[in-house]
N, C-alpha and C positions, 0 to 999 in steps of 0.2 A: 521545424526540423523534426523528422521522424527518426526512429531507431535505426533505420536502414541508410540514413544519410551519411555518406562517407566524406564528402567535401562540401564546403559552403563558399559561394561567391561573395566577394566583398570588395569595397573600395578601400584603398590604403595609400598613405603618404609615405613615399620611400625616398631614401637618399641613395641614388644609383650612379651618380657621376661625381668625380672629384672636382667640383666647382660649386659656386654659389647657387642655391635654389633647391627646391624639392620637386619631385615628380608624383603626380596623382595617377594611380593605376587601378585597374580591376584585376584581382588575383583570386586564388582560392586558398582556403585553409583546411587542412585535414581535420576531421572530427575525432580521429583516433587520439586517445589520451594516455599518458603514463598513469600509473596506478594512483598517484597522489596529485594529479593535475586536474584542473577544471577549465572549461571553456566559457568565456564571458562574452555576452553581447554588450558592446560599448554604447552607453547612452550619452555620455559627454566626456570631453577630454580637454584639459587646459594646457596652454602653451607656456613653456618655461624658458628661462635664459639658456639652459643647456640646449634646448631645441634650436635656439637662435644661433648658438655657436655651430651647431650642425648645419643649419641653413647656410651660414657664411662659409662653412668649411675652412675654419681657421686652423692655426697650427695645432691646437689641442685636438680638434676633430680629425685632422689628418693623421695624427699619431695614435689615436684611440680606436677609430672605427674600422670595421671590415664591411665593405660594400658588396652587394646591396643590403640595405637595412630598412625595415619598417620602423619609423621613429615614433616618439611620444612616450611619456611615462606617467602622466597624471590623469586619472580617469575615474569615472563611476560607471557601473554597469550591472547587468543581471546575469547570474549563472544559468546556463542553459544545458550543461552536461557536466557530469563529474566522473572521475576515474574510479576504478574498481575498489580502491581502498580509502577513498576520501570519507572522512568522518566529521570534519570540523565545519563544513558548510554543506548546503543542499541546493538542488535545482530550485530556482525561483528567488534565491537570496539576492538582495540588493547589496552590492559590495563596492568598495574601493580597494586599492592595492598599495601595500608597502612596496616601493619601487626597488629597494635594495634586497636582492636575493642573497641570503647569507648561507654560510656553509653549515652552521650548527655544530661544528667540531673543533674550531680553533680555540685558543686560550680565551679570547674575548667573548665569543659566543657562549662558551661553557660557564663563564662567570656572569652571564646575564647582560653583557654589553655588546649585543649583536650589531648595534649601530656603528661600531668600529671594527666589525669583522674584517680580518685580513684577506679574505677571499671573496669579498663582495662583488657581485655582478649587478648591473643596473639595466632594467628593462628599457628598451628604446635606445640603448647605447651598446650594451654587450649582447643583448638578445632582441628579437623583434618586439616592437612596441605597440602602443595603443591608438595611434592615429589611424584607425581602421574600424570596420564594423565588429570585428571579433578579435579576441586575444586569448591565448592560453596562459594560465598562471599556476604556479604551485599553490596548493590549498593553504599552506602556511602563510602565504603573502596576502591572502584575502581577509579584509576587515569588514564585518557585517555592519551595514548601515541601518538606521531606522528607516522604515519603509516609505514614509510620507514626506521625506525631505526633498526639496528642489534638487534635481540632478546637477544643475549648474553649481550649486553650493557644494555638493558632494565631490565634484571633480577637483576642487581646490584643496582637499584635505591634506594632500601630501605637502605642498608648499606651506599651507597653514600650519602643519606640524613643525616645519622648520622654524616658523615664527614663534610658535608656542614653546618649542625647546629653547630657543634663544632668549625669549623674554622671561620665561618662568623658571629658568634654572636658578636664578636668584630671586629672592622675595622682592616684589615691586609694589606691594600694597603700601599705600601712604608714602611712597618714595617718588622722588623726581627721576624721570627716565628720559634719556636722550635716545632717539631713534635716528641712527646715522645712515642715510640712504633710504629714500622712499620709493624704490621700485616696488613691484608687486608684493614681494615678501616683506619689505619694510612697511608698506601700507598695512599689511596684515598684522605686522608687529605693533603698530599704533593701536589697532582695534583690540588686540590681545592685551596690551598694557592697560588700556582703559577698562576692559572687562575685568582685569585682575586688580583693579583699584588703585592704579598709580595716581598720585596726588597732582602731578603735573607732567605732561608729555611735551618734550621739545623735539620737533621734527627738523632735520637738517637735510636739505635736498636742493640740487641745482636746477631741476626742471620745474618750470612754473605749473604745468599741467598737474604734476604729481603733488606739488605743494598745495594746490587748491584742493585736491582730494584729501590730503593730510588735514587741512583745516576743516573740511566737512566731517571727518572722522573724530574731530574733537581735540586735536593737538592744540595746546594752549599757546605755544610759542613756535613760530615758523621762521626758519632761518635759511637765507639764500647764501651759501658760502662763497659764491662768486663776487658778491658785493658787500656782504655783511662781515663784521668782526665777530666771528663765531665764538671765540673764547670769551670776549667781553660780554656778549649777549647772554651766554649760558651762565656766566658768573653773576650777572645782574639778575637773571631770572631765578637764581637759587640763593639769593641773599649773600652773595659773595663766597659761598662755601664750595660751590661746585656741585655737579650732578651726582646723585646716589648710584645710579645704574646706567651704564652705557650699553646699548645693543647695537653692534656694528654690523650693518648689512651691506655697506657700499664696496668694500675692498679698495677704496681709494687711498692712496698713500698719504696725501695731505690731511684727509679727514681723520684717518687713524692716528696720525701723529698729533693732531690737534686734540683728539679725545683724551690723550694722556695728560694734557695740560689743564683741561677743564673738569676732569673727574675729581670727585671729592676725596680727601684723605680717607682711607678705609673703604673706598668705593669698590664696586663690582663691574666687571666688563665681560660681556658675552660676545664672541666674535664668530660670525658666520661668513662675512664677505671674504673673498679670496683676492688678495693684492697681487698685482702682476709685477710690482717693483719691490725691492728691499725696503723695509721700514726702519727708520732711524729714530730711536728713542733714547732718552737718558735713563738707563735702567736704574741707576742709583736714586736719582731725584724723583723720577716719575712713577716708579714701581716700588722699589724697596722701601725708601723712606716715607712714601705715602701709604704703604701697607695695603695696596690694592690687590684684588683677586681677579685673575683672568681665566676665562673658560673658553675653550675652543669647541665649537658646535659642529657635529657631523650628523646630518640627517635628523632622524627622529628616534627617540628611545622606543624600542620595539617590545611591547606595544603600549607602554605607559603613556607616551605622548599621544598616541591615537585615541586613547580613552579621554584624555583632556580635550582633544579636538572635538570628539563626538559630544561631550558634555556641553561645550560652548555652542555648537550648532543646534543640538536638540533643545537647548534652553533659549535659543534665539537671542544670544547675548552679543552677536556680531552684526556688522553692517556690510555683508558680503555683496549686496546689490550695488553699493557705492564703489566697491573695489573691482568687481567684474564689470568692465566698461565696454567690452566688445564681444560679439558672438559671430561666428562664421561657420558655414558648412566646410567640410573637408576640402572640397574642390577649390576653395579660396585660401588655402594654406599660405601661398606665397604673398598674398595681400596681407594676411594676418602677420606674417613675419616682417614685412616692410613697416607696418604700423608699430609693431613692437620695437623695431630698430629706431624709429623716430623718437621714441621716448614718450610719445603722447598717447599713452594707454595705461590702464591699470592692468588687471588680469584679463587675458583673452581666452575665451572658451570656444571650443570647436564642437559642432554637433554633426555626427556622421549621417550622411544621407542614407535612406533605406535602399537596399539592393535586393531585388527579387531572387529567391532561390526556388521558385516553383518550376 
């Protein structure tokens, strides 16, 4: 790209019809930038559950999206142009992006809790996303990566941040930890719990493919809730006392209700999964009299969680090659979505094909 280049051709994955599926198109992106904006060449992007909701065009997507939309929000890339007032990053920086664009002005932003900003916009949902060769981002959303890290690993920092936030909000060192739901973020949660010194990790997951990955990651106890007595096995694995920390990733009604039965008195519960049905618990017996603490997880702490993630990756403390199970070019996005929908995958990463701009 030269200083005279006004537009760039690119391949992009778009949601342009109110039905299941994505469309892969060639389009252009203007290189004109707002003063605090940057242009990033995408090196890798990872597929998220949110993207699958958009693929299916379910009730949430129908109510939230304005079509057409370039989708995708998890990526790594290289900055190729910066706006006139950008000071925090420079051309050539290897970056990933915080996907929540926050206002910086509301009560929560002003007290350092931007992850619960009341005016949050999400890239690939409220603005055009990263399943493309290029994306524009506010400089404040760019997190500078170490230069020599595998781009595949860098593309999963956003969901890894969800796992880090969920697992490390409470101290898990020398604690028994239940990971409830071993989808991609739950699998990352197992890896994080092991890295932070959990004494025993109990993985609870219905899908055999993902249970096998959980075992490879070092979970000491693997439970299939479709056939196993979850409460009895957890109690047996913890000397009858119950688990110290529950990290809830599933959003499953039964799984959540069971967790309140096997958590230890005085235990801690971090909840990231989003239930689609009302949860029924005995508030007196299972919360108040047990003295447990519950924490709701929204995204990543900006940018405290990101620095935790960077430290784990830079020190090679994770096993991301076991969690990233599939790679596809952008043109195969619908195949990637179908595989994710089957449940027989860990994290899926997309690699944009090169598009000539000569």
